GUKOLVEX-556112 format. One record per residue: residue in one letter; x, y, z of N, C-alpha, C in turn. Coordinates in pm, whole numbers, plus 50000, padded with zeros to 5 digits. Layout:
<sites>
AXYZXYZXYZ;...
</sites>
This chain:
<sites>
X214305115620627215375122920722215205124120870;X216985121520911217155122221059217055128521123;X217245125221240216465127621432217325141521383;X218185146721355219555158021384218395170221299;X218625161321128217705172321044216405172421081;X215685166421089214315172821184214605179421274;X215265182521393215445188221470216015204621431;X216955204721379217715217021285216815219421189;X215775219521131214365220421034213805223621141;X213045218621250212475227021356213265242121453;X213665241721473215165252421457214945262721440;X215315258521307214845272321207213455275721189;X212065264221236211275274721240210785278421307;X211625278621396211025292321558211935299721543;X212805295521507213775311221512213085325821372;X212665318521263212185326321167210745330021256;X210255330921321208735332321403209225351321403;X210255353221427210055371921488209935374921363;X210525370621229210225375621080209105377021099;X208665369321083206755363721039206305379321110;X206335376021295205665386521373206275401821377;X207165402921336207065419721245207085425621201;X206395413421045205445422520880204945419420924;X204025411721009202735408921068202435422421128;X202805426321247202465436121311202695452621254;X203925445521125204235463021029203365469220960;X202125453920949200885452920797201265453720733;X202815442020682203495440420589203035430720522;X202435417520619201375404720519200225407920486;X200665402920261199955398920222197965398520288;X197345407120207195705403820302195515387520251;X195305386620360194595375020347194905364620374;X196325362720437197315355720436198165350320581;X197845339920673197395338620825199025338020837;X198855340120968200915341721024201255329521023;X199985315321036200845301221032200885303420893;X200445304020765201025305220641201875310020564;X201705321220632202805328720589204455320520699;X204855319820784205625314920895205915298720810;X204915292320727204945281020639205805281620508;X205195295920466206215297920342208005299520329;X207235311720465208865318420468209625302520511;X209365295220571210345283420645210765278520556;X209505270820383210335264320333211415268020221;X210745281420159211375289720090212965287420103;X213325292420280214355295220316215175277320326;X214825272020362215185259720325216495255620273;X217225243820302218245243420222218535236020086;X217195227320118217165217419994216775227419870;X215465237919907215285243219743216895252619744;X218075254319819218605259519729219965248319663;X219455235119673220355223419651219685223319544;X218745218919550218005213919440218035228319299;X218505240619312217895250119216219775253719176;X220865254219295222415261619251223075250619213;X223055236119298223855231619316223195213119203;X222265213019160221615201919084221405212418937;X221005217718959220745231618842221465239018722;X222695242218858223305249318831223195267318808;X222245267218905222105287018978223255291418980;X223665300618965224445310319052223895314319184;X225165319519294224365318219383223785334519426;X224135341519320223745355719282222215356119215;X221615343619080221065344119086220085338119171;X220275325319265219565316319395218845331019446;X219925340019485218985352919587218395361919554;X218895363519380217945372019313216395365419313;X216075354619308214755351119298214185345619406;X214945345419517214745342719671214285353419732;X214745364519701214245379019731212785383519683;X212315378119544212165385419443210485377719492;X210875359719509209525352919577208955355419674;X209865358919788209955358719896208705370419927;X208685384119879208705396719813206865391719798;X206835388419671205905382419605204385370719679;X205765365919735204805358919774204175358019971;X204785366320078204225372520197204155393320164;X204215395120058204065409520154203005411920043;X202685426520141201505431320074202375441319940;X201285443719812201465449919744202185461519713;X202995468719665203435481619691202475492619662;
</sites>
């Protein structure tokens, strides 16, 4: 990974902090899921590599990817309904 790519990934990680803080403060994070782990999961799943692998390399439509990502984020991060 180039220095520029690492800097971009670090910036995205920092910018996503507010989303995890919001979910934590609203009591929406899954029980037992630490703030740091939630932040890491959110960052990893929303990265361009996951989209590239599924949409570009495996042929998923953008809509299929979006639906999968939304479902995966909800199941991974949020308290069950």
